[in-house]
C-alpha positions in Angstrom: 12.0 -0.8 8.4 15.4 -2.0 7.1 18.5 -0.8 9.0 17.1 2.7 10.0 17.8 3.3 13.6 16.2 6.4 15.1 17.4 6.1 18.7 21.1 5.6 18.0 23.0 8.8 18.9 20.1 11.0 18.0 20.9 14.7 17.6 19.1 16.9 20.1 16.0 18.9 19.0 16.8 22.0 17.2 14.9 25.2 16.1 16.9 25.3 12.8 14.8 25.1 9.6 14.2 21.7 8.2 15.5 22.7 4.8 18.3 25.4 5.1 20.2 26.7 2.1 23.9 26.4 2.3 26.2 27.5 -0.4 23.2 28.1 -2.7 21.9 24.5 -2.3 18.9 23.4 -0.2 19.7 20.8 2.4 17.6 18.6 4.6 19.2 19.3 7.9 22.9 18.6 6.9 22.3 16.5 3.8 22.2 18.2 0.3 18.9 17.5 -1.5 20.7 16.8 -4.8 22.5 14.0 -3.1 19.2 12.4 -2.0 17.7 12.9 -5.5 20.8 11.3 -7.1 20.6 8.3 -4.8 16.8 7.8 -4.7 15.4 9.5 -7.7 12.4 11.9 -8.0 9.7 12.6 -7.0 10.6 11.9 -3.4 9.3 13.0 0.0 12.0 14.0 2.4 11.4 14.4 6.1 13.5 16.1 8.9 13.6 14.0 12.0 14.9 16.9 14.1 12.1 19.1 13.1 9.6 16.5 14.2 11.4 16.3 17.5 11.4 20.0 18.0 7.7 20.4 17.2 6.7 17.7 19.7 9.0 19.2 22.3 7.4 22.6 21.7 3.9 21.2 22.6 5.3 19.1 25.5 6.8 22.2 27.1 3.6 24.3 26.6 1.4 21.7 28.4 3.9 20.4 30.9 2.1 21.9 33.9 -0.9 19.5 33.7 -1.3 15.8 33.2 -1.5 15.3 29.4 -0.7 13.1 26.5 -0.1 14.1 22.9 -1.7 11.7 20.4 -0.4 12.3 16.9 -3.2 12.4 14.3 -1.9 9.6 12.0 -3.9 10.7 9.0 -1.4 13.5 8.5 1.5 11.1 8.0 1.3 7.4 8.7 4.8 6.3 7.6 6.2 3.6 10.0 9.5 5.4 10.5 7.7 8.7 11.4 5.4 6.8 13.8 8.3 5.0 15.3 10.2 8.3 15.9 7.1 9.7 17.7 6.6 6.6 19.7 10.2 6.8 20.9 9.6 10.4 21.9 6.6 9.3 24.1 3.7 10.3 21.9 0.5 8.3 21.4 -1.6 8.3 18.3 -5.1 9.3 17.1 -6.4 6.9 14.5 -9.4 6.8 12.2 -9.3 3.4 10.6 -8.4 -0.3 11.2 -5.5 0.2 8.8 -4.1 3.0 10.9 -4.5 0.8 14.0 -2.4 -1.9 12.2 0.2 0.6 11.3 0.4 1.9 14.9 0.9 -1.6 16.2 3.6 -2.2 13.6 5.4 1.0 14.8 5.4 -0.2 18.4 2.3 1.5 19.9 0.1 -0.5 22.2 -3.6 -0.2 22.8 -3.2 2.3 25.7 -1.4 4.6 23.2 -4.4 4.8 20.9 -7.5 7.0 20.6 -9.9 5.7 17.9 -11.8 8.6 16.2 -13.9 8.7 13.0 -17.6 8.8 12.1 -17.8 5.5 10.2 -16.1 2.7 12.2 -17.1 -0.7 10.9 -18.0 -3.6 13.2 -14.7 -5.3 12.4 -12.7 -2.1 13.3 -14.5 -1.8 16.6 -13.7 -5.5 17.2 -10.0 -4.8 16.5 -10.0 -1.7 18.7 -11.4 -3.8 21.6 -9.0 -6.6 21.0 -6.1 -4.2 21.1 -7.6 -2.5 24.3 -7.4 1.0 23.0 -7.5 3.8 25.5 -10.7 5.4 24.1 -13.2 4.9 21.2 -14.6 8.3 20.3 -18.4 8.0 19.8 -19.8 10.2 17.0 -23.4 9.0 16.7 -26.1 7.3 18.7 -26.1 4.3 16.3 -22.4 3.9 16.8 -22.8 4.0 20.6 -25.3 1.1 20.3 -23.1 -0.8 18.0 -20.0 -0.5 20.2 -22.1 -1.8 23.2 -23.2 -4.8 21.1 -19.7 -5.6 19.9 -18.3 -5.3 23.4 -21.0 -7.5 24.7 -20.2 -10.3 22.2 -16.5 -10.1 23.3 -17.5 -10.0 27.0 -15.7 -6.7 27.7 -16.6 -3.1 28.6 -15.6 -0.6 25.9 -13.9 2.6 27.1 -15.6 5.4 25.2 -15.5 9.2 24.9 -18.2 11.3 23.4 -17.1 13.7 20.7 -19.0 16.9 21.2 -19.7 19.2 18.2 -19.4 22.6 20.0 -21.0 24.3 17.0 -18.7 27.3 16.9 -17.6 29.4 14.0 -14.2 28.3 12.8 -12.1 30.4 10.4 -10.0 28.0 8.3 -8.5 28.4 4.8 -10.9 26.0 3.2 -14.4 24.8 4.1 -13.4 21.1 3.8 -11.2 21.4 6.9 -13.8 22.7 9.3 -15.2 20.1 11.7 -16.6 21.9 14.7 -19.3 24.0 13.1 -23.1 23.3 13.1 -24.2 20.9 10.4 -20.9 19.0 10.0 -20.9 15.2 10.0 -18.4 15.1 12.9 -19.4 14.7 16.6 -22.6 14.8 18.5 -24.7 18.0 18.2 -24.7 20.0 21.4 -28.4 19.4 22.0 -28.1 15.6 21.8 -25.1 15.2 24.1 -27.0 14.9 27.4 -29.3 12.3 25.9 -26.4 10.1 24.8 -24.7 10.5 28.2 -27.9 9.3 29.8 -28.1 6.4 27.4 -24.7 5.0 28.5 -26.4 3.9 31.8 -28.6 1.6 29.9 -25.8 0.0 27.9 -23.9 -2.5 30.1 -20.9 -2.9 27.8 -19.7 0.7 27.5 -18.1 3.0 30.1 -17.9 6.8 29.5 -14.3 7.8 30.3 -13.9 10.9 28.2 -15.4 13.9 26.5 -13.8 15.7 23.6 -14.0 17.8 20.5 -12.1 18.8 17.4 -12.6 22.1 15.8 -10.9 21.7 12.4 -7.5 22.3 10.8 -5.3 25.3 10.2 -6.7 27.3 13.1 -4.5 30.3 13.5 -5.6 31.8 16.8 -7.2 30.7 20.0 -10.6 32.4 19.5 -12.5 29.2 18.4 -11.1 27.3 21.3 -12.1 30.3 23.6 -15.6 29.9 22.3 -15.8 26.1 22.3 -14.2 25.2 25.6 -17.1 26.5 27.8 -19.4 24.2 25.9 -17.1 21.2 26.3 -16.7 22.0 30.0 -20.5 22.2 30.4 -20.8 18.8 28.8 -18.2 17.3 31.1 -19.9 18.8 34.2 -23.2 17.4 33.1 -21.7 13.9 32.5 -20.1 13.9 35.9 -23.3 15.0 37.6 -24.9 12.1 35.9 -22.5 9.8 37.7 -19.9 9.0 35.0 -16.3 8.7 36.0 -14.8 11.0 33.4 -11.0 10.8 33.2 -10.0 12.5 30.0 -10.7 15.8 28.3 -9.7 15.7 24.6 -9.4 19.1 22.8 -8.3 17.7 19.4 -5.7 19.3 17.2 -5.8 21.8 14.3 -3.0 24.2 15.2 -2.0 26.1 12.1 1.4 26.0 10.4 2.7 28.6 7.9 2.5 27.7 4.2 3.2 31.3 2.8 6.6 32.8 3.6 4.9 35.7 5.5 2.7 33.5 7.6 3.5 32.4 11.2 2.7 29.4 13.4 -0.4 29.4 15.5 0.1 31.1 18.9 0.8 28.0 20.9 1.2 29.9 24.2 -2.1 31.7 23.9 -3.8 28.4 22.9 -2.1 26.6 25.8 -3.1 29.2 28.3 -6.8 28.7 27.5 -6.6 24.9 27.4 -4.5 24.7 30.6 -7.0 26.7 32.6 -9.8 24.4 31.5 -7.7 21.3 32.3 -6.9 22.6 35.8 -10.6 23.4 36.4 -11.6 19.9 35.6 -8.6 18.0 37.0 -8.8 15.6 34.1 -6.0 14.3 32.0 -5.7 16.4 28.9 -5.5 14.8 25.4 -4.3 16.7 22.4 -4.3 15.4 18.8 -2.0 17.5 16.6 -1.1 16.2 13.2 -0.1 18.9 10.7 1.6 20.9 13.5 4.1 18.1 14.1 5.0 17.0 10.6 4.0 19.5 7.9 7.1 21.7 8.0 9.3 18.7 8.5 8.6 17.5 4.9 9.2 18.6 1.3 8.5 17.0 -2.0 11.5 17.0 -4.3 10.7 16.9 -8.0 12.6 17.3 -11.2 11.7 19.8 -14.0 11.0 17.8 -17.2 10.1 20.6 -19.6 9.6 24.3 -20.1 6.6 25.2 -22.2 5.2 28.5 -23.5 1.7 28.6 -24.8 -1.0 31.2 -25.2 1.2 33.8 -23.5 1.8 31.7 -20.5 4.9 29.9 -19.2 4.7 26.5 -17.7 7.2 24.5 -15.6 6.4 20.8 -16.1 7.6 18.5 -13.3 7.8 14.8 -12.8 5.6 15.1 -9.7 1.8 15.4 -10.2 -1.4 15.8 -8.3 -1.4 12.0 -7.6 1.8 12.7 -5.5 0.5 15.9 -3.8 -3.2 16.6 -4.2 -3.6 19.5 -1.8 -3.3 22.3 -4.4 -6.0 20.6 -6.6 -8.3 19.5 -3.7 -8.0 22.5 -1.3 -6.6 25.2 -3.6 -3.7 25.0 -1.1 -0.6 27.1 -1.4 2.8 25.5 -1.1 6.0 27.5 -1.3 8.3 26.2 -4.1 12.0 26.8 -4.3 14.7 25.8 -6.7 17.0 23.4 -4.9 20.1 25.0 -6.4 20.0 28.8 -6.5 19.5 30.3 -9.9 19.3 33.9 -11.1 16.3 35.3 -12.9 12.6 34.7 -12.4 9.6 33.9 -14.5 5.9 34.1 -13.8 4.7 30.5 -14.5 2.4 27.7 -13.7 4.1 24.8 -12.1 2.3 21.7 -13.4 2.6 18.0 -13.4 2.2 15.2 -16.0 -1.3 14.1 -15.0 -4.0 14.3 -17.6 -6.1 16.8 -15.7 -6.4 20.6 -15.8 -6.3 20.5 -12.0 -2.8 19.0 -12.0 -0.8 22.0 -10.7 1.3 23.0 -7.7 1.2 26.8 -8.5 -0.5 29.2 -10.9 0.9 32.5 -12.2 3.6 32.5 -9.6 7.0 34.2 -9.8 9.4 31.3 -9.9 13.1 30.8 -10.5 13.8 30.6 -14.2 14.7 26.9 -14.1 15.5 24.7 -17.0 14.8 21.1 -17.6 16.8 18.9 -15.2 16.6 21.3 -12.3 15.2 20.2 -9.0 12.4 21.9 -7.1 11.4 21.6 -3.5 7.7 21.9 -2.7 7.7 22.9 1.0 5.5 22.1 4.0 4.5 18.8 2.4 5.0 16.5 5.4 1.3 16.5 6.3 -1.4 15.1 4.0 1.1 14.6 1.2 2.1 11.0 0.8 -0.9 9.8 2.9 -3.3 11.3 0.2 -1.3 10.2 -2.8 -2.7 7.7 -5.3 -1.8 5.7 -8.4 -3.9 7.9 -10.7 -2.8 7.7 -14.4 -1.1 4.4 -13.3 1.8 6.2 -11.7 3.8 4.5 -9.0 3.8 6.5 -5.8 7.0 8.3 -4.8 9.7 7.2 -2.4 10.0 8.6 1.2 13.3 9.5 2.9 14.1 10.5 6.5 17.1 12.7 7.3 18.6 12.8 10.8 21.6 15.2 11.0 24.1 14.2 8.3 22.5 10.8 7.4 19.5 9.7 5.5 17.5 6.5 4.9 14.8 5.4 2.6 11.7 4.8 4.7 9.4 3.9 1.8 10.7 2.3 -1.4 9.5 3.8 -4.6 6.6 1.7 -6.1 7.4 -0.3 -9.2 5.2 -0.8 -12.2 4.6 -4.3 -11.1 3.1 -3.0 -7.8 0.4 -1.2 -9.8 -1.2 -4.5 -10.8 -0.2 -6.8 -7.9 -3.7 -7.3 -6.7 -5.5 -7.3 -10.1 -6.5 -10.3 -12.2 -6.7 -10.3 -16.0 -7.6 -14.0 -16.2 -10.8 -14.4 -14.3 -12.1 -17.2 -12.2 -15.9 -16.8 -12.5 -18.2 -17.8 -9.6 -21.9 -18.2 -9.4 -24.1 -17.1 -6.5 
């Protein structure tokens, strides 16, 4: 973590944009982006600490009238400095792997701060979760339930579990890959099977059913799916209570939308909260929420340098030093990210913004009006704080970018840029053969 201190004279939360333009130059809070690029190089992810604070505060205020806990979905951004900031602000975490559990612990979270989700937990991951005494392990299949009971039995403990219900409602999201609450998805327990698993818990001495939950998907722009799904979750909770289980938690997941296009708006948090709060009051349970993208997406931008301009077959290309290995969302989800020139420039061109990767899918924008930038100019790819660095790779043997956090008028490197030596650190060219 170096010398970064996040709780020393922290500026208060603000509603100002994470990346304002001042004097024609984009800033991260009060720091000019060219200054960061000059100090750290490109490509680099830059995050606004105050934006993360403000987003968390927005949710805390919306749900303040009921007992609740916000558990940040770590898969969106698992950098230790980001996690540490959220920990200092009182959040918990939602994890989906043993690696995320390790990161959470390194950032200061304890077991009671952790909800463990995911459909494919290994025996070792379940062991680690029980050793850390996590708040809940979300069960997503009958086989997993039996495995958790067996692992807990070997450790001589009782595992606190929640059943993730698949409410099987229609969810309108920008891409099919980010739907999780529809019928036929791999996530959660099908509605018709929930009561059977609830009854099974009585036969398993090393698990205790403490929660019921669901997660509908990502980029949900209005409260209609929650309106449809909550009665099904409430029915499952009532049935589990009638069956004698001491349910303490109702988990409604995350998925609140953030704007990627300039003309888009945030999800209606107040409408969403009104529906969820009514259900929480009806049950009297502690409410758990698992936002990821909502807290960090708009806090981040990927800064990249233009390497070349190219004109071919009647098309213009802007070639950057960032590629799909650094930000895969446009290639994987056909996702839109707004792209600005860091320093204002007159004139526009319709161009593809592409990277150096040897793939036709290596692009950030296609046929988009762009500032008519020349080689050496800096671009900012916006709303990249979620599922950017966490999904990056070393494809084409490219070192992953640096990460920087800005807090007011100061910035710190929170992930050093990988070196070429890092690419082969765990590989062996000279083999030591073994026989079975």
